[in-house]
Residue frames as a rotation matrix with the C-alpha (Angstrom) as fourth column:
UNK 1
0.743 -0.622 -0.247 68.81
0.300 -0.020 0.954 -57.95
-0.598 -0.783 0.171 69.35
UNK 2
0.870 -0.455 -0.190 72.13
-0.464 -0.625 -0.627 -56.51
0.166 0.634 -0.755 68.24
UNK 3
0.676 -0.721 -0.154 75.55
0.705 0.693 -0.152 -57.99
0.216 -0.006 0.976 67.54
UNK 4
-0.357 -0.828 0.432 77.23
0.662 -0.550 -0.508 -54.57
0.659 0.105 0.745 67.73
UNK 5
-0.322 0.143 -0.936 77.19
0.877 -0.328 -0.352 -51.94
-0.357 -0.934 -0.020 70.44
UNK 6
0.748 0.642 -0.172 75.55
0.581 -0.757 -0.300 -48.53
-0.323 0.124 -0.938 70.42
UNK 7
0.672 -0.451 -0.587 77.45
-0.450 -0.879 0.160 -46.06
-0.588 0.156 -0.794 68.27
UNK 8
-0.107 -0.770 0.629 79.32
0.163 0.611 0.775 -48.78
-0.981 0.186 0.060 66.36
UNK 9
-0.026 0.226 -0.974 77.68
-0.854 -0.512 -0.096 -47.73
-0.520 0.829 0.207 63.08
UNK 10
-0.935 -0.208 -0.288 77.18
-0.319 0.847 0.425 -51.45
0.156 0.489 -0.858 62.37
UNK 11
-0.015 0.994 0.108 73.70
-0.994 -0.003 -0.110 -52.83
-0.109 -0.109 0.988 61.65
UNK 12
-0.629 -0.226 -0.744 74.02
-0.341 0.940 0.004 -56.52
0.699 0.256 -0.668 62.54
UNK 13
0.234 0.863 0.448 71.10
-0.893 0.008 0.450 -58.37
0.385 -0.506 0.772 64.08
UNK 14
-0.893 -0.438 -0.102 71.06
-0.337 0.802 -0.493 -61.29
0.298 -0.407 -0.864 66.50
UNK 15
-0.226 0.825 -0.518 68.39
0.412 0.562 0.717 -63.64
0.883 -0.051 -0.467 67.82
UNK 16
0.426 0.503 0.752 66.28
-0.438 -0.613 0.658 -62.33
0.792 -0.610 -0.041 70.72
UNK 17
0.932 -0.065 0.358 68.24
-0.337 0.217 0.916 -62.66
-0.137 -0.974 0.180 73.94
UNK 18
0.657 -0.717 0.231 71.48
0.727 0.684 0.055 -63.68
-0.197 0.132 0.971 72.22
UNK 19
0.212 -0.565 0.797 72.89
0.575 -0.588 -0.569 -60.22
0.790 0.579 0.200 71.54
UNK 20
-0.756 -0.650 0.082 73.97
0.375 -0.531 -0.760 -57.17
0.537 -0.544 0.645 73.50
UNK 21
-0.286 0.734 0.616 70.44
-0.729 -0.584 0.357 -56.17
0.621 -0.347 0.702 74.56
UNK 22
-0.949 -0.043 0.313 69.15
-0.265 0.646 -0.716 -57.95
-0.171 -0.762 -0.624 77.62
UNK 23
-0.580 0.809 -0.098 65.92
0.658 0.536 0.530 -59.92
0.481 0.242 -0.843 77.78
UNK 24
-0.253 0.466 -0.848 64.81
0.753 -0.455 -0.475 -57.25
-0.607 -0.759 -0.236 80.25
UNK 25
-0.807 -0.065 -0.588 64.98
-0.258 -0.855 0.449 -54.70
-0.532 0.514 0.673 77.42
UNK 26
-0.816 0.519 -0.254 62.59
-0.096 0.311 0.945 -56.80
0.570 0.796 -0.205 75.36
UNK 27
-0.434 0.667 -0.606 60.38
0.895 0.394 -0.208 -57.44
0.100 -0.633 -0.768 78.41
UNK 28
-0.499 0.202 -0.843 59.98
0.270 -0.888 -0.373 -53.68
-0.823 -0.414 0.389 78.82
UNK 29
-0.865 0.137 -0.483 59.11
-0.485 -0.475 0.735 -53.20
-0.129 0.869 0.477 75.14
UNK 30
-0.717 0.608 -0.341 56.55
0.175 0.630 0.756 -56.02
0.675 0.482 -0.559 74.84
UNK 31
-0.222 0.649 -0.727 54.81
0.973 0.195 -0.123 -54.85
0.062 -0.735 -0.675 78.02
UNK 32
-0.845 -0.101 -0.525 54.75
0.176 -0.980 -0.096 -51.14
-0.505 -0.174 0.845 77.22
UNK 33
0.051 0.993 0.109 51.16
0.577 0.060 -0.814 -50.06
-0.815 0.104 -0.570 76.51
UNK 34
0.138 -0.031 -0.990 52.37
-0.516 -0.856 -0.045 -47.48
-0.846 0.517 -0.134 73.99
UNK 35
-0.711 -0.488 -0.507 53.28
-0.687 0.323 0.651 -50.33
-0.154 0.811 -0.564 71.62
UNK 36
-0.463 0.544 0.700 50.18
-0.102 0.751 -0.652 -52.47
-0.880 -0.374 -0.292 72.20
UNK 37
0.570 0.809 0.141 48.43
0.103 0.100 -0.990 -51.62
-0.815 0.579 -0.026 68.93
UNK 38
0.313 -0.547 -0.777 51.52
-0.898 -0.436 -0.055 -51.39
-0.309 0.715 -0.627 66.73
UNK 39
0.967 -0.032 -0.251 52.69
-0.085 0.893 -0.442 -54.21
0.239 0.449 0.861 64.45
UNK 40
0.458 -0.859 0.231 56.03
-0.370 0.052 0.927 -55.82
-0.808 -0.510 -0.294 65.17
UNK 41
0.794 -0.320 -0.516 58.84
-0.471 0.213 -0.856 -56.91
0.384 0.923 0.018 62.89
UNK 42
0.723 -0.614 0.319 61.46
0.130 0.573 0.809 -59.59
-0.679 -0.543 0.494 63.49
UNK 43
0.772 -0.585 -0.249 64.69
-0.499 -0.315 -0.807 -58.39
0.394 0.748 -0.535 61.94
UNK 44
0.344 -0.597 0.724 66.77
-0.608 0.446 0.657 -61.38
-0.715 -0.666 -0.209 63.00
UNK 45
-0.665 -0.633 -0.397 68.96
-0.722 0.406 0.561 -63.90
-0.193 0.659 -0.726 61.14
UNK 46
0.400 0.878 0.262 66.88
-0.666 0.475 -0.575 -66.41
-0.629 0.055 0.775 59.17
UNK 47
-0.781 -0.483 0.396 67.35
-0.082 0.708 0.702 -69.68
-0.620 0.516 -0.592 57.33
UNK 48
-0.876 0.413 -0.249 65.21
-0.283 -0.021 0.959 -70.81
0.391 0.911 0.135 54.39
UNK 49
-0.366 0.780 -0.507 62.62
0.591 0.616 0.521 -72.56
0.719 -0.110 -0.687 56.60
UNK 50
-0.164 0.252 0.954 62.33
-0.370 -0.912 0.177 -69.58
0.915 -0.323 0.243 59.01
UNK 51
0.309 0.296 -0.904 62.45
0.604 0.673 0.427 -71.86
0.734 -0.678 0.029 62.08
UNK 52
-0.720 -0.638 -0.274 64.33
0.634 -0.444 -0.634 -69.11
0.282 -0.630 0.724 63.92
UNK 53
-0.592 0.580 0.559 61.25
-0.414 -0.814 0.407 -66.89
0.691 0.009 0.722 63.78
UNK 54
0.413 0.753 -0.513 59.29
0.077 0.532 0.843 -69.51
0.907 -0.388 0.162 65.72
UNK 55
0.021 -0.497 -0.867 61.90
0.942 0.301 -0.150 -69.52
0.335 -0.814 0.474 68.48
UNK 56
-0.896 -0.380 0.230 62.28
0.310 -0.905 -0.290 -65.72
0.318 -0.189 0.929 68.54
UNK 57
-0.221 0.903 0.368 58.50
-0.440 -0.429 0.789 -65.30
0.871 0.012 0.492 68.79
UNK 58
0.429 0.327 -0.842 58.39
0.503 0.688 0.523 -67.91
0.751 -0.648 0.131 71.58
UNK 59
-0.489 -0.693 -0.530 60.96
0.850 -0.242 -0.468 -65.92
0.196 -0.679 0.707 73.53
UNK 60
-0.870 0.178 0.460 59.13
-0.141 -0.983 0.115 -62.63
0.473 0.036 0.880 73.01
UNK 61
0.117 0.991 -0.058 55.76
-0.276 0.089 0.957 -64.13
0.954 -0.096 0.284 73.96
UNK 62
0.177 -0.106 -0.978 57.27
0.779 0.622 0.074 -65.63
0.601 -0.775 0.193 77.12
UNK 63
-0.811 -0.568 -0.141 58.17
0.550 -0.657 -0.516 -62.11
0.200 -0.496 0.845 78.25
UNK 64
-0.377 0.757 0.534 54.59
-0.192 -0.628 0.754 -60.82
0.906 0.182 0.383 78.10
UNK 65
-0.980 0.080 -0.184 53.20
0.195 0.156 -0.968 -60.18
-0.048 -0.984 -0.169 81.55
UNK 66
-0.355 0.924 0.143 49.46
0.320 -0.023 0.947 -60.56
0.878 0.382 -0.287 81.99
């Protein structure tokens, strides 16, 4: 997710669903067959124990439609 708007020329990341992109945006991405076989990357704020990654992955996985 993004802390800054499109065209701001600022590269600041936010936790999934907490920034300017909607959860619907992520729902569309995680359910798009064109991305099914591609690896993903969480470029979100992190602490030393990486507990935020667990939550961000939980949110993303909850958006997957079967």
